[in-house]
C-alpha positions in Angstrom: 4.2 142.5 -103.0 5.4 139.0 -104.4 8.8 139.5 -102.7 6.9 140.2 -99.4 4.8 137.2 -99.7 7.7 134.9 -100.5 9.6 136.3 -97.4 6.5 135.8 -95.1 6.1 132.3 -96.4 9.8 131.4 -95.8 9.6 132.9 -92.4 6.5 130.7 -91.5 8.2 127.6 -92.8 11.3 128.4 -90.7 9.3 128.9 -87.7 7.5 125.7 -88.0 10.8 123.8 -88.7 12.3 125.3 -85.5 9.3 124.4 -83.5 9.5 120.8 -84.8 13.2 120.7 -84.0 12.5 121.9 -80.5 9.8 119.1 -79.9 12.2 116.6 -81.4 15.0 117.7 -79.2 12.8 117.5 -76.1 11.8 114.1 -77.0 15.3 113.0 -77.6 16.3 114.5 -74.3 13.5 112.5 -72.5 14.6 109.3 -74.3 18.2 109.9 -73.4 17.4 110.4 -69.6 15.2 107.3 -69.5 18.0 105.4 -71.2 20.4 106.5 -68.6 17.9 105.5 -65.9 17.4 102.0 -67.3 21.1 101.5 -67.7 21.7 102.4 -64.0 18.9 99.9 -62.9 20.4 97.4 -65.0 23.9 97.7 -63.3 22.1 97.4 -60.0 20.1 94.3 -60.9 23.3 92.7 -62.3 25.2 93.3 -59.1 22.3 92.0 -57.0 22.3 88.9 -59.2 25.9 88.3 -58.3 25.4 88.8 -54.7 22.4 86.4 -54.6 24.6 83.8 -56.6 27.1 83.9 -53.8 24.4 83.6 -51.0 22.7 80.8 -52.8 25.8 78.8 -52.8 26.2 79.4 -49.1 22.7 78.6 -48.3 22.7 75.3 -50.3 25.7 74.1 -48.2 23.9 75.0 -44.9 20.7 73.5 -46.5 22.4 70.1 -47.2 23.5 69.9 -43.6 20.0 70.7 -42.2 18.4 68.2 -44.6 20.5 65.4 -43.2 19.4 66.0 -39.6 15.8 66.7 -40.8 15.6 63.5 -42.8 16.8 61.4 -39.9 13.9 62.9 -37.7 11.5 62.3 -40.6 12.6 58.7 -41.2 12.3 58.0 -37.4 8.7 59.2 -37.5 7.9 57.3 -40.7 9.4 54.1 -39.3 7.5 54.3 -36.1 4.4 54.9 -38.2 3.3 57.9 -36.3 -0.1 59.1 -37.3 -2.3 62.2 -36.4 -4.7 61.5 -33.7 -8.5 62.2 -34.5 -9.7 65.6 -33.3 -6.1 66.7 -32.6 -5.6 70.6 -32.6 -3.1 71.9 -35.1 -0.9 74.8 -35.0 0.0 76.4 -38.4 3.5 77.7 -38.8 4.2 79.8 -41.9 8.0 80.0 -42.5 8.7 83.1 -44.5 11.2 86.0 -44.3 11.4 89.8 -44.3 13.1 90.2 -47.6 11.5 91.0 -51.1 12.7 91.2 -54.8 12.4 87.3 -55.0 9.4 86.8 -57.2 6.3 85.1 -56.0 7.9 82.9 -53.3 6.1 84.8 -50.4 2.8 84.9 -52.3 2.9 81.1 -52.6 3.3 80.7 -49.0 0.5 83.1 -48.2 -1.9 81.4 -50.6 -1.3 78.1 -49.0 -1.7 79.5 -45.5 -5.0 81.2 -46.3 -6.3 78.0 -48.1 -5.5 76.1 -44.9 -7.2 78.7 -42.7 -10.2 78.6 -44.9 -10.6 75.0 -44.0 -9.6 75.5 -40.3 -11.0 78.8 -39.3 -10.1 78.4 -35.6 -6.5 77.2 -36.1 -3.8 79.4 -34.4 -1.1 80.8 -36.6 2.6 81.6 -36.0 4.3 83.5 -38.9 8.1 83.7 -39.3 8.8 86.7 -41.5 7.0 90.0 -42.3 6.3 89.3 -45.9 3.7 86.4 -45.2 2.4 88.3 -42.2 1.2 91.2 -44.1 -0.7 88.9 -46.6 -2.2 86.6 -44.0 -3.2 89.4 -41.6 -5.5 90.8 -44.2 -7.9 87.9 -44.1 -7.2 86.3 -40.8 -5.9 88.8 -38.3 -7.4 87.0 -35.3 -5.7 83.8 -35.8 -2.1 85.2 -35.6 -0.6 84.3 -32.2 3.0 85.2 -32.8 5.0 86.8 -35.7 8.8 86.9 -35.7 10.7 89.5 -37.8 14.5 90.0 -38.6 14.5 86.6 -40.4 16.1 85.8 -43.7 19.0 88.5 -43.7 21.5 85.7 -43.2 21.5 82.0 -42.9 19.3 80.9 -40.0 21.3 79.2 -37.1 20.1 76.5 -34.8 20.3 78.9 -31.9 17.9 81.2 -33.4 15.6 78.4 -34.2 15.8 77.1 -30.7 14.8 80.6 -29.4 11.8 80.6 -31.7 10.8 77.1 -30.6 11.2 77.9 -27.0 8.8 80.9 -27.2 6.2 78.8 -29.0 6.4 75.7 -26.8 6.6 77.7 -23.6 3.3 79.7 -24.2 0.5 77.8 -22.6 -2.1 80.1 -24.4 -1.5 78.3 -27.6 -3.3 75.1 -27.4 -2.2 72.5 -30.0 -1.3 68.9 -30.4 0.3 68.9 -33.9 2.2 71.6 -35.8 2.0 72.0 -39.5 5.0 73.7 -41.0 4.4 75.4 -44.4 7.7 76.4 -46.1 9.2 76.5 -49.6 11.2 73.6 -50.7 14.3 74.0 -52.6 14.1 72.0 -55.8 16.8 73.5 -58.1 18.6 76.8 -58.6 15.6 77.9 -60.8 12.7 76.1 -59.2 11.0 75.8 -55.7 7.6 74.5 -54.5 5.6 75.0 -51.5 5.6 72.1 -49.2 4.5 71.2 -45.6 5.6 68.8 -42.8 3.9 67.5 -39.7 5.4 67.8 -36.2 3.7 65.3 -33.8 3.8 65.5 -30.0 5.7 62.9 -28.1 2.5 61.2 -26.7 1.5 60.4 -30.2 5.0 59.1 -31.1 5.0 56.9 -27.9 1.6 55.4 -29.0 2.8 54.7 -32.5 2.7 50.9 -33.5 6.5 50.6 -34.1 7.8 52.9 -31.3 8.4 49.9 -28.9 11.1 48.8 -31.3 13.4 51.6 -29.9 15.1 51.6 -26.6 14.3 54.9 -24.5 14.2 56.4 -21.1 11.1 58.1 -19.6 13.0 61.3 -18.7 14.2 61.9 -22.2 10.9 61.9 -23.9 10.3 65.5 -23.2 13.7 66.4 -24.7 12.8 64.3 -27.7 9.7 66.3 -28.2 11.4 69.5 -28.1 14.3 68.4 -30.3 12.0 67.1 -33.0 9.9 70.2 -33.2 13.2 72.4 -33.3 14.9 70.3 -35.8 11.9 70.3 -38.1 11.5 74.1 -37.7 15.3 74.5 -38.5 15.1 72.4 -41.5 12.1 74.4 -42.9 13.8 77.8 -42.1 17.1 76.8 -43.9 15.3 75.2 -46.7 13.2 78.2 -47.3 16.2 80.5 -47.1 17.9 78.5 -49.8 14.9 78.6 -52.0 14.4 82.4 -51.4 18.1 83.1 -52.4 17.7 81.0 -55.6 14.4 82.8 -56.4 16.1 86.2 -55.8 18.9 85.2 -58.2 16.4 84.3 -60.9 14.3 87.5 -60.5 17.4 89.7 -60.7 18.6 87.8 -63.7 15.2 88.3 -65.5 15.2 91.9 -64.4 18.6 92.3 -65.9 17.6 90.8 -69.3 14.4 93.0 -69.4 16.4 96.1 -68.7 18.9 95.0 -71.6 15.9 94.5 -73.9 14.5 98.0 -72.9 17.9 99.6 -73.5 18.1 98.2 -77.0 14.7 99.6 -77.8 15.3 102.9 -76.3 18.7 103.1 -78.2 17.0 102.4 -81.5 14.2 104.9 -80.8 16.9 107.6 -80.0 18.9 106.9 -83.0 15.8 107.2 -85.3 14.8 110.5 -83.7 18.4 111.7 -83.9 18.5 110.8 -87.5 15.2 112.6 -88.3 16.4 115.7 -86.7 19.7 115.7 -88.8 17.7 115.0 -91.9 15.4 118.0 -91.3 18.4 120.3 -90.7 19.9 119.1 -93.9 16.7 119.9 -95.8 16.7 123.3 -94.4 20.3 124.0 -95.5 19.7 122.6 -98.9 16.5 124.7 -99.2 18.1 127.9 -98.2 21.0 127.3 -100.4 18.7 126.7 -103.4 16.7 129.8 -102.6 19.8 131.9 -102.7 
């Protein structure tokens, strides 16, 4: 009877040890699968960071060229002392893109646009890019007059901007005097800020106090109006594209660092679990040898 009790006890302990090992092995398998998944994600984010770094360099070169032309137009308006007329109708243009994985750069534009529409509920809106459109459309769907997609996949060209400007200016159903451009301003490779610029009609420019200091012909005023609007719009597009590429590079860098930290934690957890399984197996071997 004593022998049978000892054998039954040993069998029960062995069954518990086998069940514990099975559970530990299942846990280790899950950790190993998750470790492989995070490692693959880390490789993807590291590759996307390298691609974003290359695109950021190209976008900065294009941005510097667009800034030179944009600042000339901006200095011209400032030196002429052009001011917004009282009661002028304003068109809001939100300059965004279709791409994601770049942090909160689109959310910042959407918040600024919604804040403006909260104070000007009847203002028409033109949105460039699907990311800002989705967020603005939830609160102010009736204000959106136009939305342009397929923007941000590459560096915006002046021809593309001219086509967008022609659609906006040729549509007589959109009644506006001034245009307010909301865009992301490139500050540095790791920082951006949401800014805005005003586009004034040519009649307000002609009525400016210091505009008489310039020599001009009457037949070129309409061309000047279209050029200033298109030039500012192109400046905002290229500036926003550079800020987006820099934000995407920063986001992918942070994602790679977070993946590395998670890999270290999972590796430590896996090694501890594996060591515990080996220790239990050694205990069973030693216990069996001692029983014999």
